[in-house]
N, C-alpha and C positions, 0 to 999 in steps of 0.2 A: 507493503499497501503507500501508496507515493505522500509524502508532503502535506501540499494540497487538502487527502481527501482525510487524513487525523486534525489537521487545521477546520475543513470542514465539518466535519463528527462533533467539535470541541465546541466550535462554532454553535452546532443547532444545539448541541445536548447544553450550552447558556440560557441560552434566547428561552427553548426553556425552564428552566432554571429561575430565571428570569421571566415570564409568564406565571411558575408558584409562583411561587411566593405574591407580586397582586394576584393574582387568585386566592388565597387563601389574607392575603393582607386584607382582602375583599367579606370575608365567611368569617373573620373576629371584628370586625365593624358592624359589622349585620345582621352576622349570628346566621347567612345564607344557610339552605342546604346547601351543599356537593353540587347535585347533578344544578341545582339551581342557576348555583354561583359562576361555575364553565359558561352551562351555557348564554350567561349576560356576557361572561368573558369574551367569546368564542364567536359572536356575533355585532361585537367591536374590532376584535384583531384577526385577522387573515396571515396561519401558522403552514412551513410549508406541514405535511403527516407525520413526517420523523421527529418535531416538533413539541405537535400539539400532541400525540403519543404520550411523548416522556414525561410534562407539564401531566398529564393527566394523572402518572400513575404514579408521579409522582403528590399529587395534589389527594388525591384519595387515599394512596396510605401513609400519606399525613393527619387526614381528617381520623382515620380506618384506625391510625396507631397511635392517635394525640394521648394519651396519660399514660400510655408507654414511656413515650419520649419525653413528658413534661417534667415523668419519674427522673428520667438519665442526668437532662439539663442539668435541671434543680438542684438533682445533689453532688455535682458539681459547675455550677455555681452559686457557691457561698457568697451571705448574705444576700442574692436578690430567689427573687422570688420574681416565677416567671408574667404577673401583672406588674412587676415594675421593669419590666425590660419594655422596652420597646416596641410598638408591634413589628416595624424590620426586619429587627437584630434577633426578635423573639422567634418571626419566622421562617429565619435565612436558618434558625439553630436547627429547629423543628425537618426544614428542610434536609438539612447534611446530618440530622444524628436517624434520618427515615434512609437515606443511605446507604450511612455504618452499619446498618442493622437488614436493609435486605437489600440492599447493589452491588452485591456480589460481584459484582459484572469492574465499581468503575471503587478503582485502591487510594482508599479514607486519602493519605494526599491530594491528592485531585481535590476530594472532596471539599479538602478542606481548605485549600485550595483558591478553586471554583465561592464558594460562600465568605473566604475573607476579603476576594475582591469584590465580588457582586457588595458583602456589605457597606466595602468603603465607597461607592458607586451613589446607594442606595440611603445605606442610613448616616452616621454623624463623622463628628473625624474622631471618635473613640472606637466606633464600631467594628469595625477593622481586627486593632487590637480585646476587644475584647470577646466577642469573635472567635478568635486562634484561640485567645486562652482558653474560655468550657472545651471549644471539641478537640484539644490536646491534650484535654483528661476525660474529656471520655474512650479521647482512643485508646489513650494509655489504658484506662480500668476497666475496656473491652477485648483490649487486646490481652491485657491480663489476663481475666476470666475467659478466655478460648484457647492461648496454652495449658 
């Protein structure tokens, strides 16, 4: 596979993660159910099928496993309750933890880099470092559990 194919796949996944963040943010604010939130999003945004499929996999997975994901995040986020985190940071963390747990085809390092980059793009000045610190702890915790 040439570099352009790899870059294209990474670009598609990045777009899908950014779309998923927007849908999860919407769900967080409106408490809309997943199908309605996704429909509303796709009615307003055009996407290629691959990005759309990955986005939907992420959104549905995060919503389905939200309690487990939230517990894992809170266990590593000392002094930070989920409710005190910005909606952007909270949902980027949820996406990344879902990938850690359920997307074995994606190396954890890729997931972490993507989450930090998206945090820098959409979050506050502190988002990148905050997300990195929590995901690093979760990654180590999961790695220790797996071995």
